[in-house]
Residue, then its C-alpha position, 0 to 999 in steps of 0.5 A: m814433499d815436506y820440508k819442515n822440522f830443520q833447526t838451522f834454517t826454514a825452507k818454504q816452497t812456492g811453485g817450483i821454487l824452494t827458498v831456504d832461509i838460514n838463521f842459527g844462533p848469532v852468526n849462522v855457525q855451520g856446525q853438526e846441527m847446520l850440516a844434519d839439516l843440509s843432509s836431510l834437505c839433500l835427501r828430500l831434493e834428490r826424491d822431489r821433482s816438483v822443486k826445480v830451483v833452491v834459493f839459499e839466503s839468510s835473514n840473520p843480518g850480516y851473516w850468510v854462513c860464517h864458518y865451520d863450527t871451530n869447536l868441531l876441528k879441535d879434536l883433529s887428529t895431530e897425527a899424519v894419516p897415510r894417504n890410503e887410509v883417508e876418508l872424506f871430512d863430513l863437510q866434503l861429504i855434505l857439500e859434495r851431496l849438495s852440489n849433486v841435487p837434480q835442482a839449480t841451486i842459487a846463493k843469495i849472499e847478503g853477509f859473511a860467507r867465510g871458511g866453510g860458508h864460502e865453501m858451501a856457496l862454491a858448492l852451489d850452481m850459481r852465487f850472487a852477492a850484495r855490494g856493501k854486505a857480503k864479505f868472503m874469506q878462506m882463513e884456514v891456512g892462518m889457522g894451520i890447516l887448509p880449506c877442508g870443504g871443497g874450497a881449494s878444489r872448487m875455487a881453483r875451478q872458479t878462479g884458476l891456480g894462482k888467483a885461488l892460491e892468492l885468496i887462500l894463502s893471503a887469508k884476507d877478506w874480499d868483497a862482492d865486486e872483487a868476487e865477481k872479478f876473481g870468478t868466485i861469484n856470478k854477479a855482484l849487486d847493490a843491495d836493492e838489486i840482489g832480490p829482484y834479480v835472483d827471484t827473476l832468475a829463479q822463476r825463469i829456471s823453475k818454468f823449465p822441465a826438471e829433467s833438463i835442468a838435471a841433465s844439464k847439470r850432469a852434463v856440466h859436472t862430469s864434463i869439467d874434468l874429461p878430455i873433450k871427446e869424453a865431454l861430448k859424449e857425456e853431453a850426447y848421453q844426458l840429451f837422450q836422458a832429457t828427451s827420454k823424459t821431457p816433452a823436447v821433441k814435441r816442442f822442436q816440432y811446434a817451433d818448426d810448425n811456427g816458423a822458428q827457424f826461418d822467421h826473422n822476428n821469431q830469431k830475434n825473439w828467442e828469449q821470449m819464445v822459449m817462455d811461451i813454449q813451455e806450454v807445450n807438453 
C-alpha cells in the first residue's frame, strides 16, 4: 500500500509498523487538511493487512495535535437543531472511522494534545505521554460549546463519569502523570523512555496475526456497551473469525506437542513462547 501525498503528516512503513509523523504549520492545527488526510489514511488502512500497528507521533516541537481549527467553528448554527435532525459532526465521523481501523493504534504524545487533538488521542487504542512535554485539555465548555469529537463519551469510558465531568467542566490543563492517574492515557514515561517503550510495544504487537489483532479490537469495542451475556457471545463470534483466518489451531497443537501446558519452565516463560510460536504458520 502506498502511504504518500499527505499534507499534514508523513507516513513510513517499516515491517508491520506504520509511523505517522504529524507536522503541519506552527502548531499542528486539526483543520480540514488534517481531517482529509486522516480520512485518506483510514481508507488505506482498512484495505491493508501488511500494517499491523500504527504509531502517531509528531516532529513539531511542543505539539502533538493542538486542537480543532476554530475557524471551522465560527460558522456553527446559532439555532438549536431538533434531535431527529442531528447529523454527526465531521470530527466525530473521522475519529470514529480511525478508532475502527483493524490495526492496533498508538498515540506517542510529546506535546500539547488539547480539544480535538485530545479527542483524536482518545480515539486511538493506546496512549503514552512524555513527562514534562505532554499537556492535555478539553477547553470547549469555556468557549460555550462541549467536546464534540468524542471527548465527552470516550473520556467517560476511560475515567468514569465524575472525573470526566471534572476535566471537561474545569477546562484546565493536566499533565502526563495526572493523565495516567485519571486513566486518559496508558502510561506516563520520561522523555528519554517513551521512544524505546513505544517502539518495543509496537514491534511486539506487529509480530502477531493481523486478523487476531482486528478480532480483539472488534470484541473489545463491541462488548464494552453490552450486557455480559451478549458480550460473551461477541467474544465467541470473534474467536471463530480469528481461527478461520489465522494459524491458531496449528499453534495450539505446536504448544501441546512441546509440553507448553505441563512443563514448569514453559509455564514460567509463556511471554517468550508467544513470540517463538509466531514461526508456526
